[in-house]
C-alpha positions in Angstrom: -14.1 3.2 13.0 -13.6 5.0 9.8 -14.9 8.2 8.2 -14.4 9.5 4.7 -14.5 13.1 3.7 -13.8 14.8 0.4 -11.6 17.8 -0.1 -10.4 19.2 -3.4 -11.1 16.0 -5.3 -9.2 13.9 -2.7 -10.8 11.5 -0.3 -9.5 11.7 3.3 -10.0 8.4 5.1 -9.8 8.7 8.8 -9.4 5.6 11.0 -9.4 5.7 14.8 -8.6 3.0 17.3 -9.4 3.0 20.9 -6.4 3.1 23.2 -8.1 3.2 26.6 -11.3 4.6 27.9 -12.5 7.4 25.6 -9.1 8.0 24.1 -8.1 7.1 20.5 -5.1 6.9 18.2 -5.8 8.2 14.7 -4.5 7.8 11.2 -5.5 9.3 7.8 -5.0 8.1 4.3 -5.4 10.1 1.0 -6.9 8.8 -2.1 -7.1 11.1 -5.1 -7.2 11.6 -8.8 -3.4 12.3 -9.1 -0.3 10.7 -7.6 2.6 13.1 -8.0 5.9 11.2 -8.5 7.7 12.5 -5.3 4.7 12.1 -3.0 4.9 8.7 -1.3 2.1 9.1 1.2 -0.8 8.9 -1.1 -2.6 5.7 -0.4 -0.6 5.0 2.7 -1.9 5.3 6.3 -0.2 8.2 8.2 -0.4 8.4 12.0 -1.4 11.7 13.5 1.0 12.3 16.4 0.2 14.2 19.6 -2.5 11.8 20.7 -4.3 9.9 22.0 -7.3 12.1 21.5 -11.0 12.0 22.4 -13.2 10.6 19.6 -14.4 14.0 18.5 -10.9 15.5 18.4 -9.5 12.4 16.6 -11.7 13.0 13.6 -11.1 16.7 13.6 -7.3 16.6 13.8 -7.1 13.8 11.2 -9.3 15.7 8.7 -7.2 18.8 9.2 -4.0 16.9 8.8 -5.4 15.4 5.6 -6.5 18.8 4.2 -3.1 20.2 5.0 -1.4 17.4 3.1 -3.7 17.9 0.1 -2.9 21.7 0.1 0.8 20.9 0.1 0.3 18.5 -2.9 -1.9 20.8 -4.9 -0.8 24.2 -3.6 -3.0 26.7 -1.8 -6.6 26.8 -2.9 -7.5 29.6 -5.3 
């Protein structure tokens, strides 16, 4: 399952995969208007560690991880 949200001109793609029962592993991927030279993770799937999570938590933690990554790339929001 995939969900896409937008944050500060970047798209955060969240992908979850069922592990067992109602538990999921989760990845996020950033797509955006810029690709700074030293940032290798843009366009690559990044696994969120600490799981598996419930479906609801999977989407939440992946979106928050994606937002944190965007904030690191662009600096804190004004």
